[in-house]
ROBASE-278504 format. One record per residue (C-alpha): residue number from 0; residue in three letters; x, z, y. Coordinates in nm, 3 decimals. Example, Ala and Ser with C-alpha at 12.3 -4.5 7.8 and 13.67 -1.06 7.14 Angstrom:
+-----+---------+---------+---------+---------+
| num | residuo |      px |      pz |      py |
+-----+---------+---------+---------+---------+
|   0 |     ALA |   1.230 |   0.780 |  -0.450 |
|   1 |     SER |   1.367 |   0.714 |  -0.106 |
+-----+---------+---------+---------+---------+
//
This chain:
+-----+---------+---------+---------+---------+
| num | residuo |      px |      pz |      py |
+-----+---------+---------+---------+---------+
|   0 |     MET |  13.398 |   5.338 |   1.882 |
|   1 |     ALA |  13.689 |   5.481 |   2.055 |
|   2 |     SER |  13.842 |   5.811 |   1.935 |
|   3 |     ARG |  13.826 |   6.124 |   2.123 |
|   4 |     ALA |  14.173 |   6.116 |   2.239 |
|   5 |     LYS |  14.127 |   5.774 |   2.381 |
|   6 |     GLN |  13.807 |   5.873 |   2.564 |
|   7 |     LYS |  13.970 |   6.170 |   2.696 |
|   8 |     GLU |  14.274 |   5.961 |   2.818 |
|   9 |     ALA |  14.035 |   5.667 |   2.963 |
|  10 |     ALA |  13.817 |   5.982 |   3.158 |
|  11 |     ARG |  14.197 |   6.108 |   3.271 |
|  12 |     ALA |  14.298 |   5.792 |   3.420 |
|  13 |     ARG |  13.959 |   5.732 |   3.619 |
|  14 |     HIS |  13.997 |   6.084 |   3.760 |
|  15 |     VAL |  14.337 |   6.021 |   3.862 |
|  16 |     ALA |  14.251 |   5.684 |   4.003 |
|  17 |     LYS |  13.961 |   5.837 |   4.169 |
|  18 |     GLU |  14.174 |   6.125 |   4.331 |
|  19 |     GLY |  14.446 |   5.898 |   4.439 |
|  20 |     ALA |  14.169 |   5.680 |   4.626 |
|  21 |     ARG |  14.047 |   5.996 |   4.777 |
|  22 |     LEU |  14.406 |   6.111 |   4.923 |
|  23 |     GLU |  14.486 |   5.752 |   5.047 |
|  24 |     ARG |  14.103 |   5.755 |   5.223 |
|  25 |     GLU |  14.185 |   6.112 |   5.366 |
|  26 |     ARG |  14.541 |   6.012 |   5.475 |
|  27 |     ARG |  14.382 |   5.695 |   5.642 |
|  28 |     GLN |  14.140 |   5.908 |   5.833 |
|  29 |     ARG |  14.407 |   6.133 |   5.940 |
|  30 |     ARG |  14.609 |   5.872 |   6.070 |
|  31 |     VAL |  14.314 |   5.726 |   6.292 |
|  32 |     ARG |  14.237 |   6.054 |   6.421 |
|  33 |     VAL |  14.593 |   6.134 |   6.524 |
|  34 |     LEU |  14.598 |   5.749 |   6.653 |
|  35 |     GLY |  14.265 |   5.806 |   6.859 |
|  36 |     GLY |  14.411 |   6.143 |   7.016 |
|  37 |     VAL |  14.718 |   6.010 |   7.127 |
|  38 |     VAL |  14.522 |   5.714 |   7.267 |
|  39 |     LEU |  14.304 |   5.950 |   7.441 |
|  40 |     ALA |  14.559 |   6.158 |   7.574 |
|  41 |     ALA |  14.756 |   5.833 |   7.709 |
|  42 |     VAL |  14.431 |   5.750 |   7.886 |
|  43 |     ALA |  14.364 |   6.058 |   8.022 |
|  44 |     VAL |  14.734 |   6.070 |   8.182 |
|  45 |     VAL |  14.704 |   5.726 |   8.297 |
|  46 |     ALA |  14.370 |   5.843 |   8.483 |
|  47 |     VAL |  14.521 |   6.127 |   8.636 |
|  48 |     ALA |  14.816 |   5.955 |   8.765 |
|  49 |     ILE |  14.592 |   5.677 |   8.920 |
|  50 |     ALA |  14.386 |   5.961 |   9.075 |
|  51 |     LEU |  14.663 |   6.107 |   9.224 |
|  52 |     SER |  14.818 |   5.815 |   9.354 |
|  53 |     SER |  14.505 |   5.663 |   9.505 |
|  54 |     SER |  14.467 |   6.007 |   9.681 |
|  55 |     GLY |  14.771 |   6.047 |   9.837 |
|  56 |     GLY |  14.834 |   5.998 |  10.228 |
|  57 |     GLY |  14.588 |   6.228 |  10.382 |
|  58 |     SER |  14.664 |   6.522 |  10.636 |
|  59 |     SER |  14.701 |   6.765 |  10.351 |
|  60 |     GLY |  15.059 |   6.937 |  10.314 |
|  61 |     LEU |  15.381 |   6.929 |  10.557 |
|  62 |     ARG |  15.402 |   6.687 |  10.827 |
|  63 |     THR |  15.712 |   6.499 |  10.898 |
|  64 |     GLY |  15.841 |   6.260 |  11.149 |
|  65 |     ASN |  15.561 |   6.121 |  11.400 |
|  66 |     GLY |  15.310 |   6.331 |  11.267 |
|  67 |     ALA |  15.524 |   6.682 |  11.300 |
|  68 |     ALA |  15.605 |   6.574 |  11.654 |
|  69 |     LYS |  15.269 |   6.488 |  11.760 |
|  70 |     LEU |  15.133 |   6.827 |  11.625 |
|  71 |     ALA |  15.416 |   7.022 |  11.801 |
|  72 |     ALA |  15.338 |   6.875 |  12.097 |
|  73 |     GLN |  14.962 |   6.958 |  12.058 |
|  74 |     VAL |  15.077 |   7.302 |  11.982 |
|  75 |     GLN |  15.297 |   7.336 |  12.267 |
|  76 |     GLN |  15.025 |   7.182 |  12.500 |
|  77 |     LEU |  14.759 |   7.433 |  12.377 |
|  78 |     LEU |  14.990 |   7.728 |  12.443 |
|  79 |     ALA |  15.099 |   7.610 |  12.790 |
|  80 |     GLU |  14.702 |   7.591 |  12.845 |
|  81 |     ASP |  14.631 |   7.942 |  12.690 |
|  82 |     GLN |  14.899 |   8.082 |  12.927 |
|  83 |     ALA |  14.734 |   7.893 |  13.246 |
|  84 |     LEU |  14.379 |   7.984 |  13.166 |
|  85 |     PRO |  14.182 |   8.325 |  13.169 |
|  86 |     LYS |  14.220 |   8.492 |  12.857 |
|  87 |     GLY |  13.911 |   8.463 |  12.593 |
|  88 |     ARG |  13.847 |   8.425 |  12.254 |
|  89 |     GLY |  13.579 |   8.194 |  12.285 |
|  90 |     TYR |  13.783 |   7.958 |  12.482 |
|  91 |     ARG |  14.100 |   7.970 |  12.312 |
|  92 |     ASP |  13.880 |   7.903 |  11.947 |
|  93 |     ALA |  13.723 |   7.612 |  12.123 |
|  94 |     VAL |  14.051 |   7.435 |  12.207 |
|  95 |     VAL |  14.192 |   7.517 |  11.855 |
|  96 |     GLU |  13.872 |   7.389 |  11.717 |
|  97 |     GLY |  13.918 |   7.036 |  11.937 |
|  98 |     VAL |  14.251 |   7.002 |  11.819 |
|  99 |     VAL |  14.183 |   7.061 |  11.467 |
| 100 |     LEU |  13.892 |   6.786 |  11.510 |
| 101 |     ASN |  14.108 |   6.529 |  11.672 |
| 102 |     LEU |  14.378 |   6.565 |  11.422 |
| 103 |     ASP |  14.104 |   6.523 |  11.139 |
| 104 |     LYS |  13.992 |   6.199 |  11.353 |
| 105 |     GLU |  14.376 |   6.085 |  11.383 |
| 106 |     SER |  14.467 |   6.129 |  11.018 |
| 107 |     ALA |  14.090 |   5.948 |  10.916 |
| 108 |     GLY |  14.200 |   5.661 |  11.141 |
| 109 |     ILE |  13.905 |   5.695 |  11.409 |
| 110 |     LEU |  14.123 |   5.767 |  11.709 |
+-----+---------+---------+---------+---------+
//
């Protein structure tokens, strides 16, 4: 039978080996979690970029070029019509609403 000192040394070696294996397993799991987080963040960034790029081109925001000129002409026309017609809030609101609806239809490609 092995001496007590040899038994303790063997038990200590098993314990050190188990502890080393446990630490290595934890490191591997931590690397997998970090890598998973990085991949998830990259996928989220790509998804947001795709959503933003595919939603652009609408009528929101500042109009430039032909859109701005067309809008300015419609506003000038409205102001001229408003000066020529009797003052009435209901009529003015209806005209403005009609222009807004026309602008929405133009930007949607209906007109």
